[in-house]
FIVEX-276874 format. One line per field, with one value per residue (C-alpha): residue in three letters; x, y, z. Coordinates in nm, 2 decimals. Layout:
N
aa = c(ala ...)
x = c(X ...)
y = c(Y ...)
z = c(Z ...)
% end
This chain:
277
aa = c(met glu leu leu his ser gly lys val arg asp val tyr ala asp gly asp asp asp leu ile leu val ala ser asp arg val ser val tyr asp val ala leu pro thr pro ile pro asp lys gly lys leu leu thr ala leu ser leu trp trp phe glu gln leu ala asp leu val pro his his val val ser ala thr asp val pro thr glu trp ala gly arg ala ile arg val arg arg leu glu met ile pro val glu cys ile ala arg gly tyr leu thr gly ser gly ile lys glu tyr asp arg thr gly ala val cys gly val pro leu pro pro gly leu val glu ala ser ile leu pro glu pro ile phe thr pro thr thr lys ala pro gln gly glu his asp glu ala ile thr phe ser asp val val ala lys val gly pro glu thr ala glu arg leu arg glu ile thr leu ala val tyr arg arg gly ala glu leu ala ala asp arg gly ile leu val ala asp thr lys leu glu leu gly trp ala pro asp gly thr met val leu gly asp glu val leu thr ser asp ser ser arg phe trp pro ala asp ser tyr gln pro gly arg glu gln leu ser leu ser lys gln phe val arg asp trp ala val gly thr gly trp asp lys thr gly pro ala pro glu met pro pro glu val val glu ala ala arg ala arg tyr val glu val tyr glu arg leu thr gly arg arg trp)
x = c(0.64 0.76 0.88 1.21 1.32 1.20 1.50 1.54 1.55 1.50 1.25 1.36 1.13 1.20 1.08 1.15 1.46 1.72 1.61 1.53 1.35 1.51 1.27 1.43 1.19 1.20 1.29 1.62 1.82 2.09 2.29 2.10 1.77 1.50 1.37 0.99 1.00 1.06 1.25 1.04 1.20 1.49 1.44 1.42 1.72 1.94 1.82 1.90 2.24 2.33 2.24 2.45 2.75 2.71 2.76 3.07 3.22 3.13 3.49 3.62 3.37 3.05 2.73 2.41 2.16 1.94 1.70 1.58 1.25 1.14 0.98 0.62 0.48 0.40 0.77 0.89 1.19 1.27 1.31 1.57 1.57 1.90 2.07 2.07 2.41 2.56 2.66 3.00 2.97 3.20 3.11 3.38 3.47 3.73 3.85 4.03 3.99 4.00 3.66 3.37 3.47 3.81 3.93 3.81 4.01 4.31 4.32 4.32 4.56 4.73 4.57 4.23 4.13 4.49 4.63 4.89 4.87 5.12 5.11 4.96 4.64 4.33 3.96 3.91 4.28 4.33 4.51 4.84 4.65 4.30 4.27 4.05 3.87 3.62 3.36 3.14 2.80 2.58 2.22 1.95 1.93 2.30 2.60 2.87 3.21 3.55 3.78 4.13 4.23 4.36 4.01 3.87 4.13 4.02 3.66 3.67 4.02 4.32 4.23 3.88 4.00 4.26 4.00 3.76 4.03 4.14 3.78 3.69 3.99 3.95 3.58 3.67 3.95 3.73 3.44 3.66 3.82 3.48 3.33 3.63 3.58 3.23 3.34 3.26 3.50 3.42 3.55 3.46 3.22 3.08 3.03 2.87 3.00 2.87 2.93 2.74 2.66 2.95 3.19 3.23 3.26 2.98 2.90 2.56 2.32 2.38 2.70 2.85 2.52 2.44 2.35 2.66 2.92 3.03 3.02 3.17 3.17 3.53 3.51 3.46 3.69 3.92 4.09 4.08 3.70 3.37 3.29 2.96 2.78 2.61 2.51 2.31 2.57 2.36 2.07 2.30 2.43 2.08 1.97 2.26 2.21 1.86 2.01 1.89 2.07 2.09 1.84 1.48 1.25 1.42 1.30 1.07 1.24 1.08 0.98 1.28 1.53 1.35 1.36 1.73 1.81 1.62 1.80 2.13 2.03 1.91 2.23 2.46 2.25 2.25 2.62 2.75 2.53 2.49 2.12 1.83 1.60)
y = c(-0.27 -0.20 0.15 0.09 0.45 0.80 1.03 1.40 1.37 1.00 0.73 0.37 0.08 -0.30 -0.49 -0.86 -0.99 -0.86 -0.52 -0.17 0.12 0.45 0.74 1.09 1.36 1.73 1.81 1.98 1.94 2.17 2.12 1.80 1.98 1.94 2.27 2.30 2.43 2.18 2.25 2.14 1.86 1.82 1.45 1.38 1.59 1.43 1.08 1.15 1.30 1.01 0.76 0.94 0.94 0.57 0.50 0.72 0.55 0.19 0.09 0.23 0.08 -0.13 0.05 -0.06 0.03 -0.26 -0.06 0.30 0.19 -0.11 0.11 0.20 0.44 0.71 0.74 0.73 0.95 1.00 0.63 0.36 -0.01 -0.10 -0.39 -0.42 -0.34 -0.36 0.00 0.09 0.32 0.60 0.90 0.91 1.26 1.38 1.74 1.90 2.26 2.40 2.53 2.47 2.28 2.21 2.57 2.61 2.30 2.41 2.75 2.59 2.31 2.33 2.00 1.85 1.52 1.46 1.53 1.80 2.08 2.35 2.68 2.99 2.83 3.05 3.00 2.80 2.72 2.43 2.15 2.00 1.68 1.56 1.43 1.18 1.35 1.11 1.17 0.96 0.86 1.01 0.90 1.13 1.44 1.43 1.58 1.39 1.44 1.47 1.17 1.07 0.78 0.61 0.64 0.47 0.19 0.14 0.13 -0.10 -0.24 -0.15 -0.32 -0.18 0.17 0.17 0.05 0.33 0.59 0.45 0.44 0.78 0.95 0.77 0.87 1.23 1.25 1.11 1.33 1.64 1.57 1.53 1.83 2.05 1.97 2.12 2.43 2.31 2.27 2.00 2.14 1.83 1.53 1.28 0.91 0.61 0.26 -0.08 -0.45 -0.67 -1.02 -1.15 -0.93 -0.67 -0.31 -0.12 0.25 0.33 0.62 0.92 1.02 1.36 1.54 1.90 1.77 1.56 1.79 2.15 2.27 2.60 2.76 2.75 3.09 3.28 3.09 3.30 3.17 3.39 3.44 3.26 3.11 3.13 2.80 2.58 2.33 2.30 2.53 2.81 2.71 2.66 3.01 3.16 2.98 3.10 3.45 3.46 3.44 3.08 2.89 2.56 2.39 2.29 2.42 2.56 2.88 2.88 2.95 3.24 3.18 3.36 3.15 2.83 2.94 3.03 2.70 2.50 2.69 2.58 2.21 2.23 2.41 2.15 1.86 2.01 2.12 1.79 1.55 1.76 1.68 1.93 1.91)
z = c(0.16 0.51 0.61 0.78 0.83 0.76 0.77 0.74 0.36 0.25 0.34 0.32 0.25 0.26 -0.04 0.03 0.20 -0.05 -0.18 -0.04 -0.20 -0.13 -0.18 -0.20 -0.08 -0.16 0.20 0.28 0.59 0.73 1.04 1.10 1.11 0.84 0.71 0.70 0.33 0.05 -0.27 -0.57 -0.77 -0.54 -0.48 -0.85 -0.93 -0.67 -0.77 -1.14 -1.06 -0.83 -1.10 -1.35 -1.11 -1.03 -1.40 -1.42 -1.11 -1.18 -1.27 -0.94 -0.70 -0.72 -0.63 -0.47 -0.75 -0.87 -1.08 -1.13 -1.29 -1.09 -0.82 -0.73 -0.99 -0.73 -0.66 -1.02 -1.07 -0.70 -0.59 -0.67 -0.59 -0.42 -0.26 0.12 0.26 0.60 0.62 0.76 1.06 0.91 0.71 0.44 0.33 0.08 0.06 -0.22 -0.09 0.26 0.37 0.62 0.93 0.77 0.77 1.13 1.24 1.04 1.19 1.54 1.48 1.14 1.04 0.95 1.10 1.19 0.84 0.87 0.61 0.50 0.68 0.52 0.38 0.37 0.31 -0.02 -0.07 -0.29 -0.10 -0.22 -0.27 -0.17 0.19 0.37 0.66 0.81 1.07 1.29 1.17 1.44 1.51 1.38 1.58 1.68 1.50 1.33 1.48 1.30 1.36 1.25 1.03 1.34 1.49 1.18 1.21 1.58 1.47 1.16 1.14 0.93 0.61 0.60 0.70 0.42 0.17 0.28 0.23 -0.10 -0.25 -0.11 -0.26 -0.59 -0.62 -0.53 -0.79 -1.06 -0.97 -0.94 -1.28 -1.46 -1.29 -1.37 -1.74 -1.70 -1.51 -1.16 -0.87 -0.62 -0.29 -0.09 -0.09 0.15 0.07 0.24 0.19 0.30 0.28 0.03 0.15 -0.06 0.13 -0.14 -0.04 -0.22 -0.27 -0.13 -0.05 -0.29 -0.46 -0.56 -0.54 -0.44 -0.09 -0.03 -0.19 -0.21 -0.57 -0.68 -1.03 -1.15 -1.34 -1.01 -0.79 -0.57 -0.26 0.05 0.05 0.06 -0.28 -0.48 -0.39 -0.64 -0.37 -0.04 0.12 -0.03 0.20 0.50 0.45 0.42 0.74 0.94 0.81 0.96 1.30 1.35 1.63 1.44 1.66 1.57 1.46 1.15 0.98 0.68 0.35 0.16 -0.20 -0.35 -0.15 -0.26 -0.62 -0.60 -0.43 -0.69 -0.97 -0.83 -0.81 -1.17 -1.29 -1.13 -1.28 -1.63 -1.63 -1.50 -1.71 -2.02 -2.00 -1.99 -1.68)
% end
């Protein structure tokens, strides 16, 4: 197989003309910089969780998975065979709560990605309804930038833009509903979509994982403050707390931080899927 791309977290191999093999490593990336310390089992946890979500979402949007078992044995559990897609150059983000870059933009403008919001919202406020807040898909080493729906229309055309928004919000609503039944709030999530050769829009990459979403425990949710994080946000917060300036090289994670991060990945997997890790 030919290595096509080695990213911050995943490696992509070509296997023939039609299939790719996506291999999820134990690396963790924050602010577009890979940390030097891996989190044991992270790649397998995210792969297993994505596969579970693809099943839950299959009636909403087709996905790219061909097989979770027809992969080289050395990558078993952390690799999936997928269809080649022509990826759409937009990061599709849905938000149900106001946090992260969203609250910063709201405080400046009263809106997020051009979507006006009511006055008086605070950190972690639940939004009146989920909103589509896309970003650019920046090359590795650069940062994604927030864009408006009109920007998406200019980039991909009105029909594709509307379909991206529709699918993103439908996936978020389904994910948030299923997670809430299991005591987890989905603050926001990021999706990647692409075109299959037959012109079908297909869900790719990972979906509703601890790396691509912000998960909060519902029983401790309280707007107006930072929430307890069950996702990669825990690692982001630790990294910033060290005084790191968000440029490479990133700091080494001490063992207790690695252990706490892994525990969060395991907890989310077990609570969402109902399976033991």
